[in-house]
Structure formats: structure tokens, C-alpha cells
ROMARLO-818904 format. One line per 2 residues: number of its first residue (from 1); their letters; for each residue z, x, y of C-alpha. Coordinates in pm, 1 decimal. Example, Ala and Ser with C-alpha at 12.3 -4.5 7.8 and 13.67 -1.06 7.14 Angstrom:
<recs>
1> as> 780.0:1230.0:-450.0  714.0:1367.0:-106.0;
</recs>
This chain:
<recs>
1> xx> -3226.6:800.7:-999.9  -3267.7:467.9:-761.0;
3> xx> -3080.6:147.2:-881.3  -3403.3:-73.6:-828.7;
5> xx> -3311.4:-188.3:-1218.4  -3261.9:-558.7:-1093.6;
7> xx> -3520.0:-617.9:-847.2  -3802.3:-475.3:-1092.2;
9> xx> -3714.2:-561.3:-1399.5  -3542.7:-852.3:-1461.9;
11> xx> -3649.7:-1116.1:-1228.8  -3405.4:-1368.6:-1341.1;
13> xx> -3124.8:-1195.8:-1121.4  -3335.3:-1102.8:-789.5;
15> xx> -3057.2:-1243.9:-566.8  -2835.7:-1032.7:-667.7;
17> xx> -3050.2:-718.1:-491.1  -3265.5:-867.9:-255.8;
19> xx> -3389.5:-705.6:-8.3  -3262.0:-704.3:352.9;
21> xx> -3550.6:-744.1:591.8  -3518.3:-685.1:957.9;
23> xx> -3611.4:-1012.4:1162.0  -3734.5:-920.1:1526.8;
25> xx> -3445.9:-796.1:1794.8  -3313.4:-581.7:1494.9;
27> xx> -3165.4:-266.8:1561.8  -3421.9:27.5:1495.5;
29> xx> -3130.3:204.9:1275.1  -3218.3:-69.4:1036.8;
31> xx> -3193.5:171.7:709.1  -3399.3:12.8:395.9;
33> xx> -3240.8:-34.1:54.0  -3123.9:101.1:-231.3;
35> xx> -3035.9:410.4:-74.5  -2786.4:638.2:-297.8;
37> xx> -2421.5:763.3:-121.8  -2199.1:978.8:-344.5;
39> xx> -2329.0:1146.3:-716.3  -2105.7:1314.7:-960.9;
41> xx> -2152.0:1491.0:-1251.4  -1937.0:1466.3:-1612.9;
43> xx> -1884.3:1675.1:-1896.2  -1704.5:1612.2:-2272.7;
45> xx> -1586.0:1927.1:-2449.7  -1620.8:1765.4:-2822.2;
47> xx> -1604.1:2015.0:-3112.8  -1632.3:1747.5:-3400.6;
49> xx> -2045.0:1673.4:-3235.8  -2319.4:1814.8:-3141.0;
51> xx> -2349.2:1509.3:-2978.2  -2200.5:1156.0:-2921.2;
53> xx> -2199.2:803.9:-3112.1  -1952.1:697.8:-2854.6;
55> xx> -1865.7:707.9:-2482.5  -1645.8:544.1:-2254.4;
57> xx> -1697.8:513.0:-1877.7  -1362.2:413.1:-1696.8;
59> xx> -1470.3:235.2:-1348.7  -1209.2:91.2:-1092.2;
61> xx> -1344.0:-101.6:-780.8  -1061.7:-106.1:-581.6;
63> xx> -1186.5:-207.2:-262.6  -1569.1:-374.3:-120.3;
65> xx> -1636.4:-553.9:199.4  -1874.4:-822.3:167.2;
67> xx> -2162.3:-908.9:413.1  -2296.4:-1191.6:218.5;
69> xx> -2210.9:-1383.7:-63.5  -2433.3:-1434.2:-390.1;
71> xx> -2622.5:-1060.2:-329.6  -2478.9:-768.7:-449.5;
73> xx> -2418.5:-478.1:-217.4  -2279.0:-154.0:-403.3;
75> xx> -2366.0:-48.5:-744.2  -2093.4:171.8:-927.4;
77> xx> -2285.0:422.8:-1236.1  -2220.4:659.6:-1475.6;
79> xx> -2553.8:882.8:-1586.0  -2633.7:908.2:-1969.6;
81> xx> -2898.6:1092.3:-2137.8  -2997.3:1069.2:-2483.4;
83> xx> -3094.9:1380.0:-2675.5  -3415.9:1416.4:-2791.6;
85> xx> -3444.3:1141.5:-2558.1  -3457.8:972.0:-2199.1;
87> xx> -3179.8:921.3:-1953.5  -2992.4:574.5:-1860.4;
89> xx> -2690.1:440.1:-1699.4  -2447.0:184.1:-1713.1;
91> xx> -2232.2:39.4:-1475.2  -2117.7:-267.1:-1264.8;
93> xx> -2224.7:-426.3:-944.1  -1969.0:-642.7:-819.8;
95> xx> -2104.4:-937.6:-669.2  -1902.1:-1246.7:-421.3;
97> xx> -2012.4:-1583.1:-557.3  -2204.5:-1790.4:-304.9;
99> xx> -2052.9:-2166.2:-443.0  -1679.7:-2087.7:-513.2;
101> xx> -1564.5:-1761.1:-294.9  -1490.9:-1562.7:-634.2;
103> xx> -1546.2:-1221.0:-713.0  -1801.5:-1196.6:-1003.0;
105> xx> -1997.8:-863.7:-1164.0  -2300.0:-826.1:-1276.8;
107> xx> -2264.0:-541.4:-1622.5  -2590.7:-309.0:-1620.1;
109> xx> -2727.4:-99.5:-1884.0  -3084.9:83.2:-1902.1;
111> xx> -3257.5:369.0:-2018.4  -3578.8:508.3:-1878.4;
113> xx> -3863.3:604.5:-1994.8  -4133.2:524.4:-2314.8;
115> xx> -3986.0:470.5:-2631.6  -3698.7:221.7:-2654.8;
117> xx> -3708.9:-158.5:-2686.0  -3474.0:-422.0:-2603.5;
119> xx> -3294.7:-542.1:-2915.7  -3104.2:-851.4:-2728.7;
121> xx> -3158.5:-1156.0:-2554.5  -2975.6:-967.3:-2275.7;
123> xx> -3218.2:-694.7:-2248.5  -3593.6:-697.6:-2134.6;
125> xx> -3885.8:-424.1:-2100.4  -3904.6:-221.4:-1805.2;
127> xx> -3647.2:-21.6:-1569.0  -3639.8:134.9:-1242.6;
129> xx> -3984.9:15.2:-1207.2  -4148.6:205.4:-1483.0;
131> xx> -4093.5:198.1:-1868.5  -3806.8:118.4:-2051.0;
133> xx> -3528.3:-86.5:-2088.0  -3282.5:-314.9:-1836.1;
135> xx> -2992.8:-483.6:-2009.8  -2757.5:-744.6:-1808.3;
137> xx> -2448.4:-961.5:-1832.1  -2200.1:-1078.8:-1653.0;
139> xx> -1782.3:-1054.6:-1549.5  -1717.4:-1394.0:-1422.6;
141> xx> -1413.0:-1294.9:-1271.3  -1411.0:-954.6:-1163.7;
143> xx> -1058.0:-816.5:-1056.3  -1029.7:-551.9:-794.7;
145> xx> -758.2:-298.1:-844.0  -823.6:-327.1:-1262.2;
147> xx> -1001.0:-68.5:-1475.5  -1312.7:-154.8:-1672.6;
149> xx> -1434.8:76.0:-1951.4  -1844.3:117.0:-1989.3;
151> xx> -1899.8:197.8:-2324.5  -2245.2:332.5:-2480.2;
153> xx> -2193.9:309.5:-2893.6  -2420.4:406.2:-3145.8;
155> xx> -2477.9:148.1:-3440.9  -2233.8:252.1:-3778.0;
157> xx> -2537.8:130.0:-4005.7  -2847.1:215.3:-3779.7;
159> xx> -2865.3:529.5:-3581.2  -3159.3:444.3:-3397.9;
161> xx> -2970.4:123.7:-3254.5  -2776.2:141.4:-2953.0;
163> xx> -2499.1:-92.1:-2812.4  -2351.7:-123.7:-2415.9;
165> xx> -2057.6:-328.7:-2357.7  -1747.2:-340.3:-2078.4;
167> xx> -1430.7:-363.2:-2261.3  -1189.6:-561.2:-1956.5;
169> xx> -855.3:-434.2:-1835.9  -674.4:-686.8:-2094.8;
171> xx> -867.7:-502.1:-2375.5  -1121.3:-704.4:-2511.2;
173> xx> -1491.0:-621.4:-2483.8  -1841.0:-789.7:-2416.4;
175> xx> -2151.0:-684.2:-2484.6  -2407.9:-625.9:-2218.0;
177> xx> -2674.3:-530.9:-2415.4  -2856.3:-366.3:-2707.5;
179> xx> -3152.2:-164.7:-2746.6  -3341.0:15.8:-3025.8;
181> xx> -3486.8:433.4:-2972.3  -3745.7:639.9:-3188.9;
183> xx> -3543.0:756.4:-3516.8  -3620.1:1155.3:-3459.8;
185> xx> -3313.0:1094.8:-3142.6  -3005.9:1217.7:-3148.0;
187> xx> -2673.8:1101.0:-3002.1  -2534.3:1108.3:-2595.3;
189> xx> -2539.6:1471.9:-2506.8  -2188.5:1558.8:-2405.4;
191> xx> -2284.3:1616.4:-2000.2  -2496.8:1486.0:-1774.4;
193> xx> -2610.6:1510.9:-1370.7  -2589.0:1250.5:-1095.8;
195> xx> -2372.2:967.0:-1182.7  -2370.1:722.6:-841.6;
197> xx> -2242.0:465.2:-613.2  -2524.7:290.9:-439.8;
199> xx> -2545.2:76.0:-166.0  -2819.9:-155.4:-356.8;
201> xx> -2978.8:-338.6:-1.3  -3080.5:-266.1:395.0;
203> xx> -2838.7:-232.6:611.1  -2856.4:-259.1:1024.3;
205> xx> -2747.0:94.9:1053.7  -2537.6:339.9:861.0;
207> xx> -2220.7:273.8:1090.4  -2226.7:-81.4:979.7;
209> xx> -2236.8:34.0:630.4  -1921.2:-212.8:449.0;
211> xx> -1610.9:-25.3:368.8  -1541.3:35.8:-20.0;
213> xx> -1317.2:208.3:-228.5  -1338.3:337.4:-633.2;
215> xx> -1230.9:535.6:-860.7  -1407.7:700.1:-1150.4;
217> xx> -1219.9:795.2:-1469.4  -1225.8:1052.3:-1714.7;
219> xx> -1530.2:1022.2:-1953.0  -1391.5:992.5:-2349.7;
221> xx> -1546.6:1034.1:-2668.5  -1374.0:959.3:-2978.6;
223> xx> -1271.9:1271.9:-3026.4  -1183.7:1401.6:-2663.6;
225> xx> -1091.9:1314.3:-2279.4  -1401.7:1509.2:-2043.5;
227> xx> -1368.3:1584.5:-1648.7  -1596.8:1514.6:-1377.0;
229> xx> -1669.2:1737.4:-1150.0  -1931.1:1809.1:-850.1;
231> xx> -1891.9:1561.2:-632.0  -2090.5:1532.0:-320.9;
233> xx> -2238.3:1291.4:-73.0  -2553.1:1257.4:137.9;
235> xx> -2881.3:1087.2:62.0  -3012.9:809.0:383.6;
237> xx> -2668.0:745.2:567.4  -2570.9:1106.5:512.7;
239> xx> -2318.2:1256.9:784.0  -2335.1:936.4:967.8;
241> xx> -2120.1:725.5:718.8  -1770.7:800.5:649.0;
243> xx> -1766.9:907.4:247.8  -1441.2:1094.5:161.8;
245> xx> -1408.5:1266.2:-215.9  -1087.2:1317.7:-389.4;
247> xx> -985.4:1422.0:-734.2  -1207.5:1447.7:-1026.3;
249> xx> -1210.6:1770.4:-1303.4  -864.1:1653.4:-1539.8;
251> xx> -765.5:1339.1:-1245.8  -959.7:1030.6:-1181.4;
253> xx> -1233.1:1075.9:-880.5  -1183.9:911.0:-575.5;
255> xx> -1455.3:790.4:-335.3  -1403.5:560.2:-56.4;
257> xx> -1698.8:489.7:212.1  -1872.6:286.8:488.0;
259> xx> -1838.6:279.6:829.2  -1890.2:522.0:1087.4;
261> xx> -1885.1:906.3:1008.6  -1757.4:1017.8:1299.8;
263> xx> -1416.3:1031.6:1437.9  -1296.3:711.9:1766.6;
265> xx> -1288.6:805.5:2116.7  -997.0:865.3:2334.9;
267> xx> -827.0:495.8:2395.7  -846.8:419.8:2720.8;
269> xx> -613.3:241.6:2978.7  -276.6:347.8:2850.6;
271> xx> -25.4:217.1:3105.2  357.9:83.8:3099.7;
273> xx> 415.4:-266.4:3100.5  773.7:-294.2:3158.8;
275> xx> 1034.9:30.5:3165.4  1399.3:-48.8:3153.8;
277> xx> 1712.3:148.9:3124.3  1704.7:156.8:2707.7;
279> xx> 1345.4:87.5:2686.0  1000.9:194.7:2756.7;
281> xx> 686.5:-102.0:2703.1  324.0:65.0:2668.7;
283> xx> 12.1:-102.8:2612.5  -367.1:62.8:2614.3;
285> xx> -744.8:-92.5:2564.0  -827.5:-203.7:2179.8;
287> xx> -1087.8:56.3:2063.1  -1446.0:-37.8:2072.3;
289> xx> -1505.1:-245.9:1654.1  -1810.8:27.2:1547.1;
291> xx> -1530.9:310.4:1524.7  -1332.4:117.6:1285.5;
293> xx> -1010.5:233.7:1424.7  -684.9:181.2:1140.4;
295> xx> -418.3:251.9:1377.7  -279.3:431.0:1680.7;
297> xx> -30.8:685.0:1675.1  216.7:698.7:2000.6;
299> xx> 327.5:1009.2:2139.3  644.4:1101.0:2329.4;
301> xx> 717.0:1413.7:2517.6  441.7:1584.1:2274.7;
303> xx> 642.8:1416.6:1940.5  506.0:1111.8:1759.8;
305> xx> 726.8:879.8:1747.7  526.1:593.7:1601.8;
307> xx> 234.3:470.9:1378.7  70.5:139.9:1511.8;
309> xx> -112.9:-1.1:1247.2  -181.7:-315.1:1453.0;
311> xx> -227.4:-416.5:1769.4  -283.6:-237.5:2141.2;
313> xx> 120.0:-246.0:2234.9  447.6:-32.8:2135.8;
315> xx> 762.9:-48.0:2286.0  1017.4:251.3:2282.3;
317> xx> 1360.8:188.8:2265.2  1464.8:524.3:2127.9;
319> xx> 1537.3:623.9:2547.8  1836.0:696.8:2770.1;
321> xx> 1904.4:626.6:3083.7  1824.4:854.2:3357.1;
323> xx> 1537.0:1016.6:3185.9  1199.4:1163.3:3219.2;
325> xx> 912.8:1102.6:2949.6  568.9:1146.9:2856.7;
327> xx> 336.0:936.9:2670.4  -8.5:943.2:2519.0;
329> xx> -179.8:800.8:2204.6  -451.5:783.6:1995.3;
331> xx> -671.6:643.7:1769.1  -707.0:717.6:1365.8;
333> xx> -1036.3:603.1:1165.0  -1138.1:711.6:845.5;
335> xx> -1287.9:1026.3:946.3  -934.9:1190.3:1165.1;
337> xx> -837.3:1070.0:1477.4  -933.0:1034.8:1861.7;
339> xx> -864.1:1267.6:2144.9  -557.5:1189.8:2337.2;
341> xx> -520.8:911.5:2584.9  -472.6:945.3:2919.3;
343> xx> -45.8:1024.0:2995.0  172.8:791.7:3128.4;
345> xx> 493.9:924.4:3298.4  819.6:700.0:3333.3;
347> xx> 1131.2:781.1:3427.4  1411.8:533.6:3291.0;
349> xx> 1667.7:390.7:3565.5  1983.2:442.6:3563.5;
351> xx> 2236.9:235.0:3364.6  2442.3:-25.2:3488.4;
353> xx> 2725.5:-227.3:3352.5  2641.3:-604.4:3254.2;
355> xx> 2946.5:-782.6:3407.8  3209.8:-810.1:3179.3;
357> xx> 3293.1:-458.9:2961.7  3212.2:-470.6:2564.1;
359> xx> 3491.7:-515.0:2317.9  3486.4:-419.1:1909.9;
361> xx> 3743.4:-596.7:1785.1  3626.1:-618.9:1404.5;
363> xx> 3454.4:-380.0:1218.4  3497.6:-447.6:857.2;
365> xx> 3319.0:-295.8:553.1  3190.0:-620.3:355.1;
367> xx> 2983.4:-618.3:-50.4  2685.3:-765.0:-34.2;
369> xx> 2614.5:-964.4:-371.0  2407.1:-658.6:-512.1;
371> xx> 2648.3:-401.6:-392.1  2513.2:-309.1:-64.7;
373> xx> 2814.7:-186.0:210.0  2778.0:-397.4:497.4;
375> xx> 2945.0:-423.5:848.7  3117.2:-742.4:974.5;
377> xx> 3092.0:-676.3:1334.9  3314.1:-914.5:1601.3;
379> xx> 3387.8:-893.9:1995.6  3335.4:-1005.4:2273.4;
381> xx> 3141.0:-902.7:2653.5  2900.1:-1096.8:2881.4;
383> xx> 2718.0:-1397.8:2786.5  2371.0:-1414.7:2683.1;
385> xx> 2337.7:-1016.7:2659.8  2152.9:-913.1:2308.1;
387> xx> 2368.8:-700.2:2113.7  2275.7:-366.8:1908.1;
389> xx> 2499.9:-120.5:1712.5  2432.8:217.3:1675.4;
391> xx> 2260.8:336.5:1348.9  2354.9:658.7:1099.8;
393> xx> 2089.2:935.3:1250.9  2202.6:769.7:1636.1;
395> xx> 1893.9:545.5:1722.7  1982.2:195.6:1782.0;
397> xx> 1902.9:-96.4:1571.3  1696.2:-419.6:1649.9;
399> xx> 1839.1:-640.8:1814.8  2129.0:-825.6:1630.2;
401> xx> 2210.6:-1154.3:1828.2  2281.7:-1262.5:2181.4;
403> xx> 2661.4:-1319.9:2313.1  2761.6:-1677.4:2309.3;
405> xx> 2844.5:-1898.8:2624.9  3210.4:-1809.0:2490.0;
407> xx> 3183.0:-1462.0:2559.4  3219.4:-1368.2:2186.7;
409> xx> 2956.3:-1222.9:1946.4  3013.7:-1170.3:1554.2;
411> xx> 2703.3:-1044.6:1296.3  2695.4:-880.1:992.4;
413> xx> 2464.3:-559.4:952.1  2365.8:-246.0:807.4;
415> xx> 2355.7:-36.9:1076.2  2656.8:187.5:1143.9;
417> xx> 2776.5:520.9:1155.2  2971.0:682.4:931.8;
419> xx> 3306.8:694.8:1083.3  3265.5:355.4:1311.8;
421> xx> 3113.6:95.5:1501.0  2933.6:160.4:1860.4;
423> xx> 2794.6:-160.5:2039.2  2567.4:-162.5:2324.7;
425> xx> 2481.7:-515.5:2540.1  2184.3:-548.6:2748.6;
427> xx> 2094.1:-846.8:2961.1  1814.9:-798.0:3258.1;
429> xx> 1770.1:-413.0:3230.7  2158.0:-282.4:3231.9;
431> xx> 2336.5:-229.9:2905.7  2690.7:-142.9:2837.2;
433> xx> 2813.6:60.1:2535.5  3154.3:45.4:2380.9;
435> xx> 3362.1:301.2:2242.6  3347.2:374.4:1875.1;
437> xx> 3602.2:179.8:1643.6  3685.4:315.0:1324.8;
439> xx> 3565.3:85.0:1028.9  3795.7:-59.4:791.7;
441> xx> 3791.5:-195.2:478.0  3779.4:-582.2:500.3;
443> xx> 4107.7:-722.0:417.9  4205.9:-881.5:71.2;
445> xx> 4392.3:-1169.3:44.8  4672.3:-1276.0:-238.2;
447> xx> 4604.6:-1606.6:-368.2  4941.4:-1621.7:-597.5;
449> xx> 5242.5:-1568.9:-624.8  5312.5:-1745.5:-254.6;
451> xx> 5565.4:-1594.5:-12.7  5898.5:-1640.7:-58.2;
453> xx> 5861.9:-1743.2:-431.1  6091.1:-1619.0:-720.0;
455> xx> 5977.0:-1474.0:-1002.6  6048.2:-1214.5:-1295.9;
457> xx> 6043.6:-855.2:-1275.0  5700.3:-819.6:-1475.3;
459> xx> 5449.2:-1081.1:-1315.9  5101.4:-1174.6:-1223.1;
461> xx> 4937.6:-1157.6:-917.7  4543.5:-1288.6:-799.7;
463> xx> 4401.5:-1306.9:-531.3  4002.3:-1253.1:-334.1;
465> xx> 3836.4:-958.7:-197.4  3511.5:-795.0:-205.3;
467> xx> 3309.4:-764.8:-540.4  3317.6:-408.6:-658.4;
469> xx> 3599.2:-250.7:-397.4  3919.1:-134.0:-561.0;
471> xx> 4284.1:-298.6:-510.8  4578.5:-164.1:-509.4;
473> xx> 4877.9:-422.7:-525.7  5274.4:-298.6:-411.9;
475> xx> 5586.2:-448.8:-443.8  5885.0:-238.6:-306.5;
477> xx> 5790.5:95.1:-505.3  5601.1:-63.6:-807.8;
479> xx> 5223.4:-53.7:-726.7  4888.2:-112.0:-967.7;
481> xx> 4509.6:-128.4:-950.4  4223.2:-303.1:-994.1;
483> xx> 3867.2:-407.0:-964.8  3766.4:-703.5:-770.2;
485> xx> 3543.6:-892.8:-995.9  3134.9:-1054.0:-948.8;
487> xx> 3281.2:-1385.4:-867.7  3501.1:-1196.9:-563.8;
489> xx> 3860.5:-1266.9:-762.4  4124.2:-1022.9:-857.2;
491> xx> 4432.7:-985.2:-1102.8  4690.8:-765.5:-1161.5;
493> xx> 5006.8:-727.2:-1322.2  5332.4:-569.6:-1192.6;
495> xx> 5579.2:-457.2:-1446.8  5981.3:-411.1:-1417.9;
497> xx> 5940.1:-464.7:-1033.4  6313.0:-360.5:-874.8;
499> xx> 6563.7:-711.7:-811.7  6588.9:-828.1:-516.5;
501> xx> 6372.7:-946.8:-199.7  6030.8:-715.5:-208.2;
503> xx> 5755.6:-711.5:-21.2  5375.1:-785.0:-114.3;
505> xx> 5087.0:-649.4:-21.4  4701.7:-560.9:-126.1;
507> xx> 4526.4:-288.4:13.5  4145.8:-337.1:-56.1;
509> xx> 3888.1:17.0:-60.9  3537.2:-27.0:30.8;
511> xx> 3323.1:308.5:34.4  3663.5:558.7:23.3;
513> xx> 3763.4:340.3:347.1  4075.3:109.8:304.7;
515> xx> 4159.7:-207.8:467.5  4480.8:-283.2:644.4;
517> x> 4788.1:-402.8:420.0;
</recs>
């Protein structure tokens, strides 16, 4: 069924679906519209009734690229048939407002063939170039990614009168229109074929059809929920435009389409743009625009190591000095992956050290306000070197900081190994790696009592630490434990401490790692 309703019957809305006519110089690949792109069937097994007095079709348009404001492009529709009568459709056609750029949508409710009469000012006689009734309304601000339910209801007091409406994501409904049918017609049949997604205009070539994504939910009657099935694609652009179909049955039916149906060609011009002991930089030529490439996959020694979603370059920092590597890339679009590019073989140079050794003097566990454990690192090395820290999976982090002019560095990071911290400094293609330094919890501080104070045998100790950490306080052989509060303070009572001079200490424990007293 061709969706020409707005061009043939609703003359006041011809702007929405006006055909695009080829002009001088236009490619011979021009394809006239409208054209169906994908079709599916639905059914509802409602044992309470032979035919239905109510049906709801959920439609969610997730994406739709627009070629031109003010003109309709895709029409998303569900077919239905009245028992003993004719077929029709109900659906939506999003349109970009030419004056303000907002998305709006035309809602459509039609019945084809003789016998029906319009019963509201939103409806006119005629449908799809022939007899019938065409009704249309508007959604002034249409939202992608939201579900609109297109509902058909038999009037409770007049069974010959039918109403079409759209129920918005917030639950309220607005009418599309109403028509009447002969009294001997029944309700809506419980199954129908040929629901569709249609491109309503012409296009320069099938490969340049704009991208769209839409989900059709399961149809619903008052007493049952149905299924979608038999989804298929084809039409004038069959095999030339990508159409992806998934789901259906008891799940929502997902249809994605647009652009070329061909996989991309192999990327060309892969080359290295810089190799050091610790990194390899790669570049390659961009794919032709008509291939609709969505990204690239990078392989090292036949193993995929990265997805590149934008741009045509990649830096591999997970390499070792004095090692041979082979790189290749391939492009990806919706139909699939391209053949591989040319292979680039590189060998990283041997590692040479910055002029000063790297020394880690501090590797303290600390806590963020949200409870996340980090490591506070301090050390010394060659000024101007970039500082990297080894993660628990053995990889090196992104650059943390640069060593200062005084030869010192300090940073807090979420990267560290389970049993210690290893830092690597890099400068001018050279690098040096520190020895692994064991983790310690950041030390706790004692605020009161002050050193040298005289106290009773039972007294209170206060201090500061990392929120959520455990504090163990000792005075001689007496000890007590507490937990640091959210404001990073702690308080503990010591009882029956031995008389005489006693050494007072506090040890902080974070993730089972203790500080030094």
C-alpha cells in the first residue's frame, strides 16, 4: 500500500510529502517516491472477541536524519482491516519545522475504499488516490526515543463510528480524526499483513537515503497483547540501501535503515607517524563519504586492540621497547566490516633512560568523598618527563603529570597495582621505570591529647584520617578501634591505661592496607 495520502487527499498538507523532481545534472540513479522499505505483519489472539473494538500500536522513532526542513521523509505505519469492510493504516510522519528547526510530526489515520464517510473536521473524503477517508493531526513537538501509541477505537454508543488518536508518552491522548462505516461492518480483525516503513519522497540515489531507526511495539487490544512477525525488506532500493531488522515476536520489532547496503572498502594509506620505545602512532586515509563508515578497528599482530569512532589516527601506548609489531585496520559501517588495509611493520627502539633515575618516595592509599580508593604518589625524576603509572592489568595509564623543574612529581590516581606502585617516566622517546613501591595507607594524625600531656587513666583521643577508614589507637598495651567519619575526623576512648609515660599511636587501615604508626 503506497503512502500517498497526504499528496492525493489532504491538499492543504502537500508540503509534507511533495515529490522531489530531478533537475538538470542530477544523477541518473535518482529514485522517485514514495517507496516502501520494510514491511511486517501483526496478530492478536484475543479469545474474548472475534474482532476488536480497540487496538493500540506503539511506535518509537529513535533517529531520523533530515534532508530538508518542512518536508516529510519517512512514514511509520501499522495496517489494519475492519471485518467485512476495508483496510487502512495509522501512523506518524516526523517533519522538521522549517521556521524554528524543531521536530514535529503529522499523525495519519486512513481507511481505503468505498463505504466510509468523514465524521470530523480533521478528515476528508478520499485516500491514496481513490475512495476512502483520510484524517490527519499534528504533534507540535515530536520527541525521538519516546513511545507514542496510535489507537483505534469503536465508538461506545455508535458501533459504525471509529476514532483514531495518538497517546503521548505522558499518557494524555489527542484525536487524529473520526469516520463512519456501514452498519453491517464489524470490528478490527485480529491479524493483518503489510505494516510498513516508507520513504515518501524521491531521492538522488538509494545509497543516499537518510538514516532512521524505529521500534514497533507489540499491538494491544483491551484484553490481550499481540506479536509482530514476518518482517522483511525490499522495494525499489532493495539490496542497495542498508536495512537491519531485529526483534519481533514477543519483543519489540527494531528496524534501522539508510545509506549503502555495501560493506566499506579497505582503508588505504596506513602508515606509522612516530615510533618510540613506548608508543606507536598510526594514521590512514579516510573512507569515502558514501560508504557511511561508523568507525575503524585497529589490529596489532592479528589481535584487535582498539575501536576508533572518530578520526583516522590511533596511538598505541601498550607496546614494549625493542619489539616487532604488525598493524592493520579495517573500516566498519552498518552492513559490516571492510577487508583489511595494508600492513605496517614497525620495531620499537631499545629503551634508554632519562638522565636521572625515577624514585617513588610515597605510595599512600587515600579515600575520595564517594568512598573510592585512590593512591597518592610522590617522587623524583628528570624534569620535564611525562609520568605514567602501571595499572592492575599491567597496562600503563594515560599521562598523569609532568615532572617539575625541581625534579619532583606528585599526583593522585585510580591506577595502581594490588601490591604496590610502579611509575614510568618518558621524555624524548626515552623512558625509565621505577622499582615497585609497596602500598601503605595514608597516616592518621592525632589532634588531642598533645604530646607530653598528663591525662587520666581513661581519656579521649581525637584525630583526622580518610573517611571510612579504620583507626587503631594504642597507648602502651591498651588499644581501641573506631571508624573515620565523613568529615574525616575520628574519636576514640581509651580506658584503664597503665600509669607512667606511654607511647600514643594511631594506625589507619584502608582496604586491608595499614599505615605506619
